[in-house]
Phi, psi and omega in degrees: 000319179299322179296322179294320180293324176296316183291322177295334185278352184287088181220086190307325185274352178066027184266337183267198183276128177270167176274177175301320181291321186224088179292166178292164178302315178304317179292323178294321178295321177296323179293318181292334182276359177274158176091195189264117182278067178212159176201168180264180176298332173205139176230144176276108187258352177205154185304121179070012179243115180252140182245125186208190185244182178295335180297311179290324183291337178269358183256090178303322181296313182296320177299317179296321176297322182282348182078025180291124181249346181224140177232127173246113185261108183275001178241032186297132180085354179278163192298329182270348191262116181274347188303133179189168174302317183294324182294319184269344186065210185269354183280342184226132174278125188244141175223123182252139179240117182274082182248149177240140184276070177232138184305329182269005178279136183272090175280343185299333182292345178262354186305308186293312182294320176294315179300320179293324179291313179300317183293319175303318178296314187285347178259002176268124182303131175081000183281151169220142184238141172253127172249125185215162168225228178277309182248342176082031181233341183240291181301305187290325178292327177296321180289323179293315177301318178296321177302313182295327180285319186281319186261337182242008174054031172280146172289165181301320180295319178295320177299311181298317182292324176302311181293316187293340175300335188241340183204142175287129179224157179201078172305145178294166186303320179295321176294321179299320176299318181290322178294323179297316179295321175299318178299317180298316181298312182293321181290326177294319177298315181297317181299320181293321178296319181293316180300313180300317178296319178295319177302320179291323181291324180278000000 
């Protein structure tokens, strides 16, 4: 059944009808539009994982008070972002992603490397990570959702619901399509693993 749902979900543009596992982009936008449209400069959306904006990212004192040891900047190199290895010095491990909040920008090429950096931080004893962009609702949230999907095997809907419990987010439509494609790919991979396991059992 899972394999059938994965096949039915293969709709790269997200214009058709999605399955329960992978809704259409329109359905995902409706999900994102529910709840309270507000957030702080930083919110803990997963244990020791904070999602935030440039204000908190530029305050080394606040990061020190929060105990942040790692920073993933999804707006690296953009005009308003000061984040760099030099800015944080040796007290914080820094990773910059040069992403632009445009629907036609391919943020998916950073999904794996960003997820690996987040995972490395969260498996370091006592570490805390801030993932941020300019406002902390589109670029950075897309990378956090991808992390939850890749390393914690959450569906895209589950990842969105998990983050939305703590912070309002709204990846742009292009990013949602790319996250949706990731969801389909991961579910297809899981379905193949189950089929292989079942074949071996039989």
